[in-house]
Backbone as XML, in Angstrom:
<?xml version="1.0"?>
<chain id="A" units="angstrom">
  <residue number="1" name="MET">
    <atom name="N" x="9.440" y="-40.529" z="8.363"/>
    <atom name="CA" x="8.889" y="-40.421" z="7.021"/>
    <atom name="C" x="9.931" y="-40.892" z="6.014"/>
  </residue>
  <residue number="2" name="ASN">
    <atom name="N" x="9.437" y="-41.454" z="4.963"/>
    <atom name="CA" x="10.394" y="-41.905" z="3.966"/>
    <atom name="C" x="10.829" y="-40.746" z="3.062"/>
  </residue>
  <residue number="3" name="GLN">
    <atom name="N" x="11.860" y="-40.988" z="2.276"/>
    <atom name="CA" x="12.450" y="-39.934" z="1.453"/>
    <atom name="C" x="11.457" y="-39.398" z="0.418"/>
  </residue>
  <residue number="4" name="PHE">
    <atom name="N" x="10.637" y="-40.263" z="-0.166"/>
    <atom name="CA" x="9.655" y="-39.814" z="-1.163"/>
    <atom name="C" x="8.668" y="-38.829" z="-0.540"/>
  </residue>
  <residue number="5" name="ARG">
    <atom name="N" x="8.216" y="-39.131" z="0.666"/>
    <atom name="CA" x="7.249" y="-38.253" z="1.318"/>
    <atom name="C" x="7.865" y="-36.898" z="1.640"/>
  </residue>
  <residue number="6" name="TRP">
    <atom name="N" x="9.116" y="-36.882" z="2.140"/>
    <atom name="CA" x="9.789" y="-35.618" z="2.415"/>
    <atom name="C" x="9.966" y="-34.812" z="1.136"/>
  </residue>
  <residue number="7" name="SER">
    <atom name="N" x="10.351" y="-35.499" z="0.079"/>
    <atom name="CA" x="10.541" y="-34.835" z="-1.204"/>
    <atom name="C" x="9.234" y="-34.228" z="-1.702"/>
  </residue>
  <residue number="8" name="SER">
    <atom name="N" x="8.136" y="-34.957" z="-1.545"/>
    <atom name="CA" x="6.825" y="-34.468" z="-1.965"/>
    <atom name="C" x="6.404" y="-33.250" z="-1.151"/>
  </residue>
  <residue number="9" name="LEU">
    <atom name="N" x="6.618" y="-33.301" z="0.167"/>
    <atom name="CA" x="6.278" y="-32.167" z="1.017"/>
    <atom name="C" x="7.124" y="-30.940" z="0.670"/>
  </residue>
  <residue number="10" name="PHE">
    <atom name="N" x="8.417" y="-31.158" z="0.404"/>
    <atom name="CA" x="9.299" y="-30.059" z="0.046"/>
    <atom name="C" x="8.848" y="-29.423" z="-1.268"/>
  </residue>
  <residue number="11" name="THR">
    <atom name="N" x="8.524" y="-30.245" z="-2.254"/>
    <atom name="CA" x="8.062" y="-29.744" z="-3.546"/>
    <atom name="C" x="6.749" y="-28.985" z="-3.391"/>
  </residue>
  <residue number="12" name="ALA">
    <atom name="N" x="5.832" y="-29.513" z="-2.608"/>
    <atom name="CA" x="4.556" y="-28.830" z="-2.365"/>
    <atom name="C" x="4.782" y="-27.483" z="-1.696"/>
  </residue>
  <residue number="13" name="GLY">
    <atom name="N" x="5.736" y="-27.420" z="-0.774"/>
    <atom name="CA" x="6.056" y="-26.157" z="-0.110"/>
    <atom name="C" x="6.613" y="-25.129" z="-1.077"/>
  </residue>
  <residue number="14" name="LEU">
    <atom name="N" x="7.481" y="-25.563" z="-1.988"/>
    <atom name="CA" x="8.027" y="-24.648" z="-2.990"/>
    <atom name="C" x="6.931" y="-24.123" z="-3.914"/>
  </residue>
  <residue number="15" name="ILE">
    <atom name="N" x="6.018" y="-24.996" z="-4.315"/>
    <atom name="CA" x="4.905" y="-24.577" z="-5.175"/>
    <atom name="C" x="4.029" y="-23.575" z="-4.444"/>
  </residue>
  <residue number="16" name="ALA">
    <atom name="N" x="3.736" y="-23.828" z="-3.188"/>
    <atom name="CA" x="2.904" y="-22.905" z="-2.406"/>
    <atom name="C" x="3.600" y="-21.554" z="-2.263"/>
  </residue>
  <residue number="17" name="LEU">
    <atom name="N" x="4.905" y="-21.577" z="-2.058"/>
    <atom name="CA" x="5.662" y="-20.335" z="-1.941"/>
    <atom name="C" x="5.602" y="-19.544" z="-3.253"/>
  </residue>
  <residue number="18" name="ALA">
    <atom name="N" x="5.765" y="-20.223" z="-4.368"/>
    <atom name="CA" x="5.709" y="-19.562" z="-5.674"/>
    <atom name="C" x="4.324" y="-18.996" z="-5.943"/>
  </residue>
  <residue number="19" name="LEU">
    <atom name="N" x="3.297" y="-19.757" z="-5.616"/>
    <atom name="CA" x="1.930" y="-19.272" z="-5.829"/>
    <atom name="C" x="1.622" y="-18.107" z="-4.912"/>
  </residue>
  <residue number="20" name="GLY">
    <atom name="N" x="2.143" y="-18.129" z="-3.708"/>
    <atom name="CA" x="1.940" y="-17.022" z="-2.781"/>
    <atom name="C" x="2.574" y="-15.751" z="-3.303"/>
  </residue>
  <residue number="21" name="SER">
    <atom name="N" x="3.743" y="-15.866" z="-3.912"/>
    <atom name="CA" x="4.411" y="-14.702" z="-4.498"/>
    <atom name="C" x="3.605" y="-14.146" z="-5.657"/>
  </residue>
  <residue number="22" name="ALA">
    <atom name="N" x="3.071" y="-15.005" z="-6.509"/>
    <atom name="CA" x="2.234" y="-14.559" z="-7.629"/>
    <atom name="C" x="0.975" y="-13.895" z="-7.113"/>
  </residue>
  <residue number="23" name="ALA">
    <atom name="N" x="0.407" y="-14.438" z="-6.041"/>
    <atom name="CA" x="-0.808" y="-13.851" z="-5.461"/>
    <atom name="C" x="-0.519" y="-12.465" z="-4.911"/>
  </residue>
  <residue number="24" name="ALA">
    <atom name="N" x="0.664" y="-12.266" z="-4.328"/>
    <atom name="CA" x="1.021" y="-10.942" z="-3.812"/>
    <atom name="C" x="1.097" y="-9.936" z="-4.944"/>
  </residue>
  <residue number="25" name="ASP">
    <atom name="N" x="1.674" y="-10.329" z="-6.098"/>
    <atom name="CA" x="1.731" y="-9.445" z="-7.256"/>
    <atom name="C" x="0.336" y="-9.100" z="-7.730"/>
  </residue>
  <residue number="26" name="ASP">
    <atom name="N" x="-0.553" y="-10.089" z="-7.772"/>
    <atom name="CA" x="-1.944" y="-9.847" z="-8.166"/>
    <atom name="C" x="-2.608" y="-8.887" z="-7.196"/>
  </residue>
  <residue number="27" name="ASN">
    <atom name="N" x="-2.347" y="-9.044" z="-5.909"/>
    <atom name="CA" x="-2.936" y="-8.163" z="-4.905"/>
    <atom name="C" x="-2.434" y="-6.736" z="-5.066"/>
  </residue>
  <residue number="28" name="ASP">
    <atom name="N" x="-1.155" y="-6.556" z="-5.413"/>
    <atom name="CA" x="-0.614" y="-5.218" z="-5.652"/>
    <atom name="C" x="-1.355" y="-4.555" z="-6.807"/>
  </residue>
  <residue number="29" name="HIS">
    <atom name="N" x="-1.568" y="-5.312" z="-7.861"/>
    <atom name="CA" x="-2.284" y="-4.788" z="-9.025"/>
    <atom name="C" x="-3.720" y="-4.424" z="-8.641"/>
  </residue>
  <residue number="30" name="LEU">
    <atom name="N" x="-4.351" y="-5.288" z="-7.870"/>
    <atom name="CA" x="-5.728" y="-5.022" z="-7.443"/>
    <atom name="C" x="-5.787" y="-3.811" z="-6.518"/>
  </residue>
  <residue number="31" name="LEU">
    <atom name="N" x="-4.813" y="-3.650" z="-5.651"/>
    <atom name="CA" x="-4.752" y="-2.487" z="-4.760"/>
    <atom name="C" x="-4.671" y="-1.208" z="-5.586"/>
  </residue>
  <residue number="32" name="ALA">
    <atom name="N" x="-3.810" y="-1.186" z="-6.584"/>
    <atom name="CA" x="-3.644" y="0.001" z="-7.424"/>
    <atom name="C" x="-4.931" y="0.309" z="-8.181"/>
  </residue>
  <residue number="33" name="ARG">
    <atom name="N" x="-5.529" y="-0.708" z="-8.744"/>
    <atom name="CA" x="-6.763" y="-0.511" z="-9.514"/>
    <atom name="C" x="-7.894" y="-0.003" z="-8.618"/>
  </residue>
  <residue number="34" name="ARG">
    <atom name="N" x="-8.033" y="-0.606" z="-7.449"/>
    <atom name="CA" x="-9.095" y="-0.210" z="-6.517"/>
    <atom name="C" x="-8.884" y="1.232" z="-6.042"/>
  </residue>
  <residue number="35" name="ALA">
    <atom name="N" x="-7.633" y="1.580" z="-5.739"/>
    <atom name="CA" x="-7.329" y="2.935" z="-5.284"/>
    <atom name="C" x="-7.676" y="3.959" z="-6.360"/>
  </residue>
  <residue number="36" name="LEU">
    <atom name="N" x="-7.403" y="3.638" z="-7.612"/>
    <atom name="CA" x="-7.738" y="4.543" z="-8.718"/>
    <atom name="C" x="-9.250" y="4.663" z="-8.875"/>
  </residue>
  <residue number="37" name="GLU">
    <atom name="N" x="-9.947" y="3.543" z="-8.848"/>
    <atom name="CA" x="-11.410" y="3.547" z="-8.984"/>
    <atom name="C" x="-12.082" y="4.308" z="-7.847"/>
  </residue>
  <residue number="38" name="GLU">
    <atom name="N" x="-11.499" y="4.239" z="-6.655"/>
    <atom name="CA" x="-12.074" y="4.919" z="-5.485"/>
    <atom name="C" x="-11.635" y="6.376" z="-5.388"/>
  </residue>
  <residue number="39" name="GLY">
    <atom name="N" x="-10.794" y="6.817" z="-6.308"/>
    <atom name="CA" x="-10.334" y="8.199" z="-6.301"/>
    <atom name="C" x="-9.281" y="8.503" z="-5.261"/>
  </residue>
  <residue number="40" name="ARG">
    <atom name="N" x="-8.646" y="7.469" z="-4.719"/>
    <atom name="CA" x="-7.609" y="7.681" z="-3.706"/>
    <atom name="C" x="-6.259" y="8.006" z="-4.330"/>
  </residue>
  <residue number="41" name="VAL">
    <atom name="N" x="-6.114" y="7.757" z="-5.629"/>
    <atom name="CA" x="-4.890" y="8.110" z="-6.354"/>
    <atom name="C" x="-5.278" y="8.754" z="-7.675"/>
  </residue>
  <residue number="42" name="LEU">
    <atom name="N" x="-4.400" y="9.594" z="-8.172"/>
    <atom name="CA" x="-4.588" y="10.185" z="-9.485"/>
    <atom name="C" x="-4.141" y="9.188" z="-10.552"/>
  </residue>
  <residue number="43" name="PRO">
    <atom name="N" x="-4.689" y="9.295" z="-11.748"/>
    <atom name="CA" x="-4.189" y="8.440" z="-12.829"/>
    <atom name="C" x="-2.700" y="8.721" z="-13.064"/>
  </residue>
  <residue number="44" name="LEU">
    <atom name="N" x="-1.975" y="7.697" z="-13.391"/>
    <atom name="CA" x="-0.536" y="7.822" z="-13.576"/>
    <atom name="C" x="-0.200" y="8.869" z="-14.637"/>
  </residue>
  <residue number="45" name="ALA">
    <atom name="N" x="-0.944" y="8.915" z="-15.723"/>
    <atom name="CA" x="-0.674" y="9.891" z="-16.787"/>
    <atom name="C" x="-0.750" y="11.316" z="-16.252"/>
  </residue>
  <residue number="46" name="GLU">
    <atom name="N" x="-1.696" y="11.570" z="-15.379"/>
    <atom name="CA" x="-1.848" y="12.899" z="-14.782"/>
    <atom name="C" x="-0.665" y="13.231" z="-13.874"/>
  </residue>
  <residue number="47" name="VAL">
    <atom name="N" x="-0.229" y="12.268" z="-13.101"/>
    <atom name="CA" x="0.914" y="12.462" z="-12.204"/>
    <atom name="C" x="2.181" y="12.707" z="-13.019"/>
  </residue>
  <residue number="48" name="LEU">
    <atom name="N" x="2.375" y="11.908" z="-14.073"/>
    <atom name="CA" x="3.569" y="12.069" z="-14.899"/>
    <atom name="C" x="3.608" y="13.429" z="-15.586"/>
  </residue>
  <residue number="49" name="ALA">
    <atom name="N" x="2.452" y="13.916" z="-16.036"/>
    <atom name="CA" x="2.387" y="15.240" z="-16.661"/>
    <atom name="C" x="2.763" y="16.327" z="-15.656"/>
  </residue>
  <residue number="50" name="ALA">
    <atom name="N" x="2.285" y="16.215" z="-14.424"/>
    <atom name="CA" x="2.600" y="17.199" z="-13.385"/>
    <atom name="C" x="4.086" y="17.165" z="-13.045"/>
  </residue>
  <residue number="51" name="VAL">
    <atom name="N" x="4.654" y="15.974" z="-12.965"/>
    <atom name="CA" x="6.081" y="15.840" z="-12.651"/>
    <atom name="C" x="6.923" y="16.414" z="-13.784"/>
  </residue>
  <residue number="52" name="LYS">
    <atom name="N" x="6.549" y="16.087" z="-15.024"/>
    <atom name="CA" x="7.320" y="16.554" z="-16.183"/>
    <atom name="C" x="7.327" y="18.079" z="-16.268"/>
  </residue>
  <residue number="53" name="ALA">
    <atom name="N" x="6.240" y="18.723" z="-15.857"/>
    <atom name="CA" x="6.176" y="20.184" z="-15.880"/>
    <atom name="C" x="7.181" y="20.800" z="-14.912"/>
  </residue>
  <residue number="54" name="LYS">
    <atom name="N" x="7.492" y="20.076" z="-13.828"/>
    <atom name="CA" x="8.417" y="20.596" z="-12.817"/>
    <atom name="C" x="9.835" y="20.066" z="-12.978"/>
  </residue>
  <residue number="55" name="MET">
    <atom name="N" x="9.941" y="18.875" z="-13.573"/>
    <atom name="CA" x="11.247" y="18.241" z="-13.687"/>
    <atom name="C" x="11.293" y="17.437" z="-14.981"/>
  </residue>
  <residue number="56" name="PRO">
    <atom name="N" x="11.845" y="18.017" z="-16.037"/>
    <atom name="CA" x="11.885" y="17.305" z="-17.315"/>
    <atom name="C" x="12.802" y="16.092" z="-17.259"/>
  </residue>
  <residue number="57" name="GLY">
    <atom name="N" x="12.498" y="15.125" z="-18.079"/>
    <atom name="CA" x="13.306" y="13.917" z="-18.162"/>
    <atom name="C" x="12.467" y="12.761" z="-18.650"/>
  </residue>
  <residue number="58" name="LYS">
    <atom name="N" x="13.095" y="11.619" z="-18.732"/>
    <atom name="CA" x="12.416" y="10.403" z="-19.199"/>
    <atom name="C" x="12.204" y="9.465" z="-18.017"/>
  </residue>
  <residue number="59" name="VAL">
    <atom name="N" x="10.951" y="9.069" z="-17.814"/>
    <atom name="CA" x="10.631" y="8.153" z="-16.720"/>
    <atom name="C" x="11.063" y="6.744" z="-17.117"/>
  </residue>
  <residue number="60" name="LEU">
    <atom name="N" x="11.883" y="6.137" z="-16.278"/>
    <atom name="CA" x="12.398" y="4.797" z="-16.543"/>
    <atom name="C" x="11.637" y="3.720" z="-15.784"/>
  </residue>
  <residue number="61" name="GLU">
    <atom name="N" x="11.103" y="4.080" z="-14.624"/>
    <atom name="CA" x="10.445" y="3.079" z="-13.771"/>
    <atom name="C" x="9.433" y="3.761" z="-12.875"/>
  </residue>
  <residue number="62" name="VAL">
    <atom name="N" x="8.315" y="3.077" z="-12.639"/>
    <atom name="CA" x="7.278" y="3.590" z="-11.748"/>
    <atom name="C" x="6.792" y="2.456" z="-10.866"/>
  </residue>
  <residue number="63" name="GLU">
    <atom name="N" x="6.627" y="2.748" z="-9.583"/>
    <atom name="CA" x="6.035" y="1.793" z="-8.645"/>
    <atom name="C" x="5.042" y="2.535" z="-7.766"/>
  </residue>
  <residue number="64" name="LEU">
    <atom name="N" x="3.929" y="1.895" z="-7.479"/>
    <atom name="CA" x="2.971" y="2.430" z="-6.519"/>
    <atom name="C" x="3.193" y="1.694" z="-5.209"/>
  </residue>
  <residue number="65" name="GLU">
    <atom name="N" x="3.495" y="2.459" z="-4.153"/>
    <atom name="CA" x="3.808" y="1.857" z="-2.868"/>
    <atom name="C" x="3.071" y="2.576" z="-1.751"/>
  </residue>
  <residue number="66" name="VAL">
    <atom name="N" x="3.039" y="1.931" z="-0.608"/>
    <atom name="CA" x="2.492" y="2.549" z="0.601"/>
    <atom name="C" x="3.668" y="2.946" z="1.478"/>
  </residue>
  <residue number="67" name="GLU">
    <atom name="N" x="3.783" y="4.248" z="1.756"/>
    <atom name="CA" x="4.846" y="4.779" z="2.615"/>
    <atom name="C" x="4.184" y="5.470" z="3.804"/>
  </residue>
  <residue number="68" name="ASP">
    <atom name="N" x="4.387" y="4.942" z="4.983"/>
    <atom name="CA" x="3.802" y="5.515" z="6.198"/>
    <atom name="C" x="2.294" y="5.703" z="6.059"/>
  </residue>
  <residue number="69" name="GLY">
    <atom name="N" x="1.627" y="4.734" z="5.453"/>
    <atom name="CA" x="0.177" y="4.769" z="5.300"/>
    <atom name="C" x="-0.322" y="5.621" z="4.142"/>
  </residue>
  <residue number="70" name="VAL">
    <atom name="N" x="0.604" y="6.198" z="3.360"/>
    <atom name="CA" x="0.233" y="7.059" z="2.239"/>
    <atom name="C" x="0.640" y="6.375" z="0.940"/>
  </residue>
  <residue number="71" name="LEU">
    <atom name="N" x="-0.256" y="6.384" z="-0.056"/>
    <atom name="CA" x="0.088" y="5.836" z="-1.359"/>
    <atom name="C" x="0.964" y="6.826" z="-2.104"/>
  </residue>
  <residue number="72" name="VAL">
    <atom name="N" x="2.111" y="6.345" z="-2.575"/>
    <atom name="CA" x="3.048" y="7.191" z="-3.309"/>
    <atom name="C" x="3.501" y="6.479" z="-4.576"/>
  </residue>
  <residue number="73" name="TYR">
    <atom name="N" x="3.771" y="7.288" z="-5.594"/>
    <atom name="CA" x="4.416" y="6.773" z="-6.793"/>
    <atom name="C" x="5.909" y="7.002" z="-6.616"/>
  </residue>
  <residue number="74" name="ASP">
    <atom name="N" x="6.704" y="5.946" z="-6.739"/>
    <atom name="CA" x="8.156" y="6.056" z="-6.770"/>
    <atom name="C" x="8.565" y="6.044" z="-8.231"/>
  </residue>
  <residue number="75" name="LEU">
    <atom name="N" x="9.272" y="7.090" z="-8.660"/>
    <atom name="CA" x="9.680" y="7.224" z="-10.054"/>
    <atom name="C" x="11.191" y="7.256" z="-10.158"/>
  </residue>
  <residue number="76" name="LYS">
    <atom name="N" x="11.732" y="6.620" z="-11.189"/>
    <atom name="CA" x="13.130" y="6.790" z="-11.555"/>
    <atom name="C" x="13.121" y="7.595" z="-12.833"/>
  </residue>
  <residue number="77" name="LEU">
    <atom name="N" x="13.884" y="8.678" z="-12.848"/>
    <atom name="CA" x="13.854" y="9.634" z="-13.938"/>
    <atom name="C" x="15.266" y="9.855" z="-14.474"/>
  </residue>
  <residue number="78" name="LEU">
    <atom name="N" x="15.402" y="9.792" z="-15.792"/>
    <atom name="CA" x="16.651" y="10.120" z="-16.457"/>
    <atom name="C" x="16.561" y="11.575" z="-16.880"/>
  </residue>
  <residue number="79" name="THR">
    <atom name="N" x="17.424" y="12.417" z="-16.315"/>
    <atom name="CA" x="17.363" y="13.850" z="-16.596"/>
    <atom name="C" x="17.976" y="14.143" z="-17.965"/>
  </residue>
  <residue number="80" name="PRO">
    <atom name="N" x="17.665" y="15.311" z="-18.546"/>
    <atom name="CA" x="18.245" y="15.671" z="-19.839"/>
    <atom name="C" x="19.778" y="15.690" z="-19.823"/>
  </residue>
  <residue number="81" name="SER">
    <atom name="N" x="20.379" y="15.937" z="-18.660"/>
    <atom name="CA" x="21.845" y="15.952" z="-18.558"/>
    <atom name="C" x="22.437" y="14.553" z="-18.364"/>
  </residue>
  <residue number="82" name="GLY">
    <atom name="N" x="21.568" y="13.537" z="-18.281"/>
    <atom name="CA" x="22.043" y="12.161" z="-18.140"/>
    <atom name="C" x="22.098" y="11.650" z="-16.720"/>
  </residue>
  <residue number="83" name="GLY">
    <atom name="N" x="21.678" y="12.457" z="-15.757"/>
    <atom name="CA" x="21.657" y="12.009" z="-14.362"/>
    <atom name="C" x="20.407" y="11.203" z="-14.055"/>
  </residue>
  <residue number="84" name="LEU">
    <atom name="N" x="20.494" y="10.415" z="-13.012"/>
    <atom name="CA" x="19.337" y="9.645" z="-12.557"/>
    <atom name="C" x="18.799" y="10.260" z="-11.279"/>
  </residue>
  <residue number="85" name="LYS">
    <atom name="N" x="17.492" y="10.421" z="-11.221"/>
    <atom name="CA" x="16.827" y="10.946" z="-10.031"/>
    <atom name="C" x="15.776" y="9.942" z="-9.594"/>
  </residue>
  <residue number="86" name="GLU">
    <atom name="N" x="15.585" y="9.860" z="-8.294"/>
    <atom name="CA" x="14.505" y="9.070" z="-7.720"/>
    <atom name="C" x="13.537" y="10.044" z="-7.080"/>
  </residue>
  <residue number="87" name="LEU">
    <atom name="N" x="12.278" y="9.966" z="-7.487"/>
    <atom name="CA" x="11.266" y="10.873" z="-6.963"/>
    <atom name="C" x="10.213" y="10.082" z="-6.220"/>
  </residue>
  <residue number="88" name="GLU">
    <atom name="N" x="9.711" y="10.673" z="-5.150"/>
    <atom name="CA" x="8.578" y="10.126" z="-4.418"/>
    <atom name="C" x="7.452" y="11.149" z="-4.573"/>
  </residue>
  <residue number="89" name="VAL">
    <atom name="N" x="6.325" y="10.701" z="-5.138"/>
    <atom name="CA" x="5.224" y="11.602" z="-5.455"/>
    <atom name="C" x="3.960" y="11.123" z="-4.757"/>
  </residue>
  <residue number="90" name="ASP">
    <atom name="N" x="3.286" y="12.019" z="-4.066"/>
    <atom name="CA" x="2.012" y="11.687" z="-3.417"/>
    <atom name="C" x="1.032" y="11.278" z="-4.502"/>
  </residue>
  <residue number="91" name="ALA">
    <atom name="N" x="0.544" y="10.049" z="-4.434"/>
    <atom name="CA" x="-0.325" y="9.520" z="-5.477"/>
    <atom name="C" x="-1.703" y="10.171" z="-5.493"/>
  </residue>
  <residue number="92" name="ALA">
    <atom name="N" x="-2.102" y="10.776" z="-4.393"/>
    <atom name="CA" x="-3.423" y="11.410" z="-4.315"/>
    <atom name="C" x="-3.406" y="12.842" z="-4.846"/>
  </residue>
  <residue number="93" name="THR">
    <atom name="N" x="-2.258" y="13.526" z="-4.704"/>
    <atom name="CA" x="-2.202" y="14.942" z="-5.077"/>
    <atom name="C" x="-1.267" y="15.236" z="-6.242"/>
  </residue>
  <residue number="94" name="GLY">
    <atom name="N" x="-0.326" y="14.350" z="-6.515"/>
    <atom name="CA" x="0.674" y="14.589" z="-7.548"/>
    <atom name="C" x="1.827" y="15.452" z="-7.070"/>
  </residue>
  <residue number="95" name="LYS">
    <atom name="N" x="1.844" y="15.803" z="-5.793"/>
    <atom name="CA" x="2.902" y="16.637" z="-5.227"/>
    <atom name="C" x="4.182" y="15.823" z="-5.062"/>
  </residue>
  <residue number="96" name="ILE">
    <atom name="N" x="5.295" y="16.391" z="-5.511"/>
    <atom name="CA" x="6.599" y="15.738" z="-5.323"/>
    <atom name="C" x="6.993" y="15.871" z="-3.854"/>
  </residue>
  <residue number="97" name="LEU">
    <atom name="N" x="7.190" y="14.750" z="-3.210"/>
    <atom name="CA" x="7.526" y="14.728" z="-1.787"/>
    <atom name="C" x="9.034" y="14.685" z="-1.540"/>
  </residue>
  <residue number="98" name="LYS">
    <atom name="N" x="9.750" y="14.018" z="-2.451"/>
    <atom name="CA" x="11.191" y="13.838" z="-2.242"/>
    <atom name="C" x="11.866" y="13.651" z="-3.597"/>
  </residue>
  <residue number="99" name="ILE">
    <atom name="N" x="13.050" y="14.237" z="-3.727"/>
    <atom name="CA" x="13.889" y="14.048" z="-4.903"/>
    <atom name="C" x="15.278" y="13.662" z="-4.411"/>
  </residue>
  <residue number="100" name="GLU">
    <atom name="N" x="15.800" y="12.554" z="-4.945"/>
    <atom name="CA" x="17.134" y="12.105" z="-4.563"/>
    <atom name="C" x="17.920" y="11.772" z="-5.812"/>
  </residue>
  <residue number="101" name="ASP">
    <atom name="N" x="19.224" y="12.021" z="-5.767"/>
    <atom name="CA" x="20.105" y="11.542" z="-6.829"/>
    <atom name="C" x="20.215" y="10.049" z="-6.719"/>
  </residue>
  <residue number="102" name="ASP">
    <atom name="N" x="20.176" y="9.350" z="-7.835"/>
    <atom name="CA" x="20.266" y="7.885" z="-7.844"/>
    <atom name="C" x="21.477" y="7.484" z="-8.672"/>
  </residue>
  <residue number="103" name="ASP">
    <atom name="N" x="22.657" y="7.729" z="-8.104"/>
    <atom name="CA" x="23.889" y="7.445" z="-8.827"/>
    <atom name="C" x="24.337" y="6.052" z="-8.625"/>
  </residue>
</chain>
């Protein structure tokens, strides 16, 4: 193959890789929305209120993930004393499953 053809194939591969990554992000969003609509997860506001009642602080980051087949919210929390905590919360029940220091 000539150099132009290799270059074109390489560029097409990079574009496909980038589009695949964007599609994965879209699928994550669709998974979260579908899970909420189907009642498989609690609304984030409800989960955050339950967490705040047990552990005060400011939420810095939230991710919805699948851990061992269970949907969980991973939270990063800044405590009133300035420490960072990482929490794993069952997305269906709002129960805190794990708390770790995130130093």
